[in-house]
C-alpha positions in Angstrom: 2.9 9.9 30.9 -0.8 10.7 30.9 -2.4 9.3 27.7 -4.4 11.6 25.4 -7.8 10.5 24.2 -8.0 8.8 20.8 -7.3 11.2 17.9 -11.0 11.7 16.9 -10.4 13.5 13.6 -7.9 10.9 12.5 -10.2 8.0 13.5 -13.2 9.6 11.7 -11.2 9.8 8.5 -10.2 6.2 8.8 -13.8 5.2 9.5 -14.9 7.2 6.4 -12.3 5.4 4.2 -13.4 2.1 5.6 -17.1 2.8 4.9 -16.4 4.2 1.4 -14.1 1.3 0.8 -16.7 -1.3 1.8 -19.3 0.2 -0.4 -17.0 0.4 -3.5 -15.6 -3.1 -2.9 -19.1 -4.7 -2.5 -20.2 -3.1 -5.8 -17.0 -4.0 -7.6 -17.1 -7.6 -6.3 -20.7 -8.0 -7.6 -19.2 -7.8 -11.1 -17.6 -11.2 -10.4 -21.1 -12.8 -10.3 -21.3 -12.5 -14.1 -17.9 -14.2 -14.3 -17.7 -16.7 -11.5 -20.1 -16.8 -8.5 -17.8 -18.9 -6.4 -15.1 -16.3 -6.8 -17.4 -13.6 -5.4 -18.1 -15.7 -2.3 -14.4 -16.4 -1.7 -13.2 -12.8 -2.1 -16.0 -11.5 0.1 -15.2 -13.9 2.9 -11.5 -13.1 2.6 -12.1 -9.4 2.7 -14.6 -9.5 5.6 -13.0 -12.1 7.8 -9.3 -11.8 7.2 -9.4 -8.1 6.4 -12.0 -6.3 8.5 -12.4 -8.7 11.4 -8.8 -9.7 12.1 -7.5 -6.3 11.0 -10.0 -4.5 13.3 -8.9 -6.7 16.3 -5.3 -6.0 15.4 -6.0 -2.2 15.3 -7.6 -2.3 18.7 -4.7 -4.2 20.2 -1.9 -2.1 18.6 -3.6 1.1 19.5 -3.5 0.1 23.2 0.1 -1.1 23.2 2.8 1.6 23.8 4.5 1.8 20.4 7.9 2.1 22.2 7.6 -1.5 23.3 8.1 -2.6 19.7 11.5 -0.9 19.3 13.8 -3.5 20.8 12.1 -6.3 18.8 12.2 -4.6 15.3 15.3 -6.5 14.1 13.7 -9.8 15.0 10.4 -8.8 13.4 12.0 -7.8 10.1 14.0 -11.0 10.2 10.8 -13.1 10.6 9.1 -11.0 7.8 12.0 -11.8 5.4 11.8 -15.5 6.4 8.0 -15.5 5.6 8.7 -13.8 2.3 11.4 -16.3 1.3 8.9 -19.1 2.0 6.9 -18.0 -1.0 9.6 -19.4 -3.2 9.3 -22.9 -1.6 7.2 -25.3 -3.7 4.2 -26.6 -1.8 4.2 -23.7 0.6 4.3 -20.7 -1.7 1.3 -20.1 -4.0 2.0 -19.0 -7.5 -0.6 -17.1 -9.4 -0.3 -15.4 -12.8 3.5 -16.2 -12.8 4.2 -14.5 -9.5 5.1 -16.3 -6.2 3.7 -13.8 -3.7 1.4 -15.8 -1.4 1.6 -18.4 1.3 -0.9 -21.2 1.1 -2.7 -21.5 4.4 -5.4 -23.9 3.4 -8.7 -22.1 2.9 -7.0 -18.7 2.9 -3.8 -17.3 1.5 -1.4 -14.8 3.1 0.8 -12.2 1.3 3.9 -11.8 3.5 5.1 -8.7 1.6 2.5 -6.6 3.4 3.9 -7.6 6.8 7.4 -7.0 5.4 6.6 -3.4 4.5 5.5 -2.8 8.1 8.5 -4.6 9.5 11.0 -2.6 7.4 9.4 0.7 8.4 9.7 -0.3 12.1 13.3 -1.3 11.8 14.3 1.8 9.9 12.6 4.0 12.4 14.6 2.3 15.2 17.9 2.6 13.3 17.5 6.2 12.4 16.2 7.1 15.9 19.3 5.5 17.4 21.7 7.4 15.1 19.8 10.6 14.7 23.0 12.8 14.7 24.6 10.7 12.0 21.7 10.5 9.5 23.4 13.2 7.3 26.4 10.9 6.7 26.7 8.1 4.2 27.0 5.4 6.9 24.2 6.8 9.1 21.8 7.8 6.3 21.8 6.1 3.0 23.5 2.8 3.9 20.8 1.7 6.3 18.2 2.6 3.7 19.9 0.6 1.0 20.7 -2.3 3.3 17.3 -2.7 4.9 14.7 -1.2 2.5 16.8 -2.0 -0.6 17.5 -5.5 0.5 13.8 -6.2 1.2 12.9 -4.6 -2.2 15.3 -6.9 -4.1 13.7 -10.0 -2.5 10.2 -9.0 -3.5 11.5 -8.0 -6.9 12.4 -11.7 -7.5 8.7 -12.8 -6.9 8.3 -10.6 -9.1 6.6 -7.7 -7.3 8.2 -4.5 -8.6 5.4 -2.3 -7.2 5.8 -3.5 -3.6 9.6 -3.0 -3.8 9.0 0.6 -4.9 6.6 1.2 -2.0 9.1 -0.1 0.5 11.8 2.2 -0.8 9.4 5.2 -1.1 8.5 4.9 2.6 12.1 4.5 3.6 13.1 7.5 1.6 10.4 9.6 3.3 11.8 8.5 6.6 15.3 9.4 5.6 14.1 12.9 4.6 12.3 13.4 7.9 15.3 12.2 9.8 17.5 14.8 8.1 19.0 13.2 5.0 21.1 15.4 2.7 20.1 16.4 -0.9 22.8 14.2 -2.4 21.3 11.2 -0.7 18.1 11.6 -2.7 19.9 12.3 -5.9 21.9 9.1 -5.5 18.7 7.2 -4.6 17.0 8.6 -7.7 19.9 7.4 -9.9 19.8 3.9 -8.3 16.0 3.7 -8.6 16.2 4.6 -12.3 18.8 1.9 -12.8 16.7 -0.7 -11.0 13.6 0.1 -12.9 15.6 -0.1 -16.2 16.9 -3.5 -15.2 13.4 -4.7 -14.2 12.1 -3.6 -17.6 14.8 -5.6 -19.3 14.2 -8.7 -17.0 10.4 -8.7 -16.9 8.3 -8.2 -20.0 5.2 -7.0 -18.1 7.3 -4.1 -16.6 8.5 -3.1 -20.1 5.0 -3.3 -21.5 3.6 -1.1 -18.8 6.3 1.6 -19.4 5.7 1.5 -23.2 1.9 1.8 -22.7 2.4 4.7 -20.3 4.5 6.5 -22.9 2.1 5.8 -25.8 -1.4 4.6 -24.8 -2.4 4.0 -28.4 -0.1 1.0 -28.7 -1.7 -2.4 -28.4 -5.1 -1.2 -27.0 -6.5 -4.7 -27.2 -3.4 -6.3 -25.6 -1.1 -4.8 -23.0 -2.9 -1.5 -23.1 -6.4 -3.0 -22.7 -6.6 -2.4 -18.9 -5.7 1.2 -18.9 -8.0 1.8 -22.0 -11.0 0.3 -20.2 -10.1 2.1 -17.0 -10.2 5.5 -18.7 -13.5 4.6 -20.4 -15.0 3.7 -17.0 -13.7 7.0 -15.4 -14.9 9.1 -18.3 -18.4 7.5 -18.3 -18.9 8.4 -14.7 -19.0 12.1 -15.7 -19.9 14.5 -12.8 -22.1 12.4 -10.5 -21.7 8.9 -11.8 -24.1 6.2 -12.9 -25.1 5.4 -9.3 -24.1 2.8 -6.7 -23.9 -0.7 -8.2 -24.6 0.6 -11.8 -21.1 0.2 -13.3 -21.1 -1.5 -16.7 -17.3 -1.9 -17.1 -16.9 -4.1 -14.0 -19.1 -6.9 -15.4 -17.1 -7.9 -18.5 -14.8 -5.2 -19.8 -12.6 -4.0 -16.9 -9.8 -6.3 -15.8 -9.2 -6.6 -12.1 -12.3 -4.7 -11.0 -11.7 -5.5 -7.3 -8.0 -4.9 -7.5 -5.9 -2.6 -9.6 -8.9 -1.1 -11.4 -11.2 -0.6 -8.4 -10.8 3.2 -8.5 -12.2 3.1 -12.1 -15.3 1.4 -10.8 -15.7 4.0 -8.1 -15.3 6.8 -10.6 -17.9 5.2 -12.9 -20.4 4.8 -10.1 -19.8 8.0 -8.1 -18.4 10.3 -10.8 -16.1 13.2 -10.4 -17.7 14.4 -7.2 -17.3 11.0 -5.5 -13.8 10.6 -6.8 -12.7 13.9 -5.4 -14.3 13.0 -2.1 -12.4 9.8 -1.9 -9.1 11.6 -2.7 -9.9 14.2 -0.1 -10.1 11.4 2.5 -6.6 10.2 1.6 -5.3 13.8 1.7 -6.9 14.3 5.2 -5.3 11.0 6.3 -1.9 12.2 5.1 -2.2 15.6 6.8 -3.4 14.1 10.1 -0.8 11.3 9.9 2.0 13.7 9.4 0.6 15.9 12.2 1.0 12.8 14.5 4.5 12.5 13.3 5.4 16.1 14.0 4.0 16.0 17.5 5.4 12.5 18.4 7.2 12.5 21.8 10.4 10.9 20.4 12.2 10.4 17.1 11.2 6.7 16.9 7.5 7.5 17.1 7.8 10.4 14.6 9.7 8.3 12.0 7.3 5.4 12.5 4.4 7.7 11.8 6.1 9.2 8.7 6.8 5.8 7.3 3.3 4.3 7.9 1.5 7.4 6.6 3.7 7.5 3.5 3.1 3.8 2.9 -0.7 3.9 3.1 -1.2 7.2 1.2 1.6 6.5 -1.3 0.1 3.1 -2.3 -3.3 4.6 -2.6 -2.2 7.5 -4.7 -0.2 5.3 -7.0 -3.3 3.1 -7.5 -5.4 6.1 -8.3 -2.8 7.6 -10.6 -2.5 4.3 -12.4 -6.2 4.2 -13.1 -5.9 7.7 -14.6 -2.8 6.9 -16.6 -0.8 9.5 -14.7 1.8 6.9 -13.9 2.6 3.5 -15.3 0.2 0.8 -14.2 1.5 -0.6 -10.8 0.0 -3.4 -8.9 -0.4 -1.8 -5.5 -3.7 -1.8 -3.6 -6.0 1.1 -3.0 -5.8 0.8 0.8 -9.1 0.2 2.6 -10.8 -0.3 -0.8 -9.1 -2.9 -2.9 -9.5 -6.7 -2.5 -6.8 -8.2 -0.4 -7.5 -9.4 3.1 -3.8 -9.3 4.1 -3.3 -5.7 2.8 -6.4 -4.5 4.6 -5.6 -6.3 7.9 -2.0 -5.0 8.0 -3.3 -1.4 7.1 -5.6 -1.5 10.0 -2.8 -2.7 12.3 -0.7 0.2 11.0 -3.6 2.6 11.8 -3.5 1.1 15.4 0.2 2.0 15.7 -0.5 5.5 14.5 -3.2 5.8 17.1 -0.8 4.6 19.7 1.7 7.4 18.8 -1.2 9.9 18.7 -2.2 9.1 22.3 1.3 10.1 23.4 1.6 13.3 21.3 3.1 16.4 22.8 0.7 19.3 23.3 
């Protein structure tokens, strides 16, 4: 097969997101100087070296490898990803921060295996559904693989606890089931199961329950569990139409919790205003449209489902992050891809972009 040139529009959108993300992250990270200068240095090194450098190399490599070559290895890849995720529970190897065991301690840096697990689950599900394309509308061929693979992985990360990542894994898997031809009753059943799991998580984890309560009534506990969303909305509102200007956010210095993580969109909105916020959202919308275009024109079901899953994962996490900052959904701890702090998340996202580029080079005319 003659390879197509790199998908220039898609690559330009990615470059735009990376550039915008680097500007926002740099400004948000400067807020740490007022809190802890050493922290600023460590997060900057992590973002630049582990995220941009290693992720960029990974993107180049995966964009040049035929994505079909990954298909026979997807069961082993997801098995290895689960193994790494389980290591987070091992004392001395797993790193616990703020009551959650989500990281592996690798000396000067830490690695969050759930990001690799998300990618691995999408690859395995794509292989399973592509191999049973005519049976996806049945219980055994459609919903059972999703519950076994994506649901099983989600339950593991739920124990860390990481409710948000579990939701994102299931969300991407559900989009793949829809694209593969799942039936309506599949999604009704999944919705019922999802509601039950969220209810159980709210009973088991106080932070989940508090976030649901604050989402329903933001006036409750504005100085406690509702403090983050209150400060986020203040930051967004103070940006007005054109923002305070690059680097001029006030909230990031002492008021806004997690200015380089969960609340980074609020920093962007404060500095770039409504206009800048809409531009950022437009980039993600363009990413979604071009990613699904790659999926629709993929040469085989495996490539198409892979593109659907990866596009849904990247855009879904980003929109949940933005919606959390605007109080449109309960606060969830997922990254704003290409923007938030997290070298692992950024590196894996760039590798996922490389896989999408590999599919795009083999698109049908």
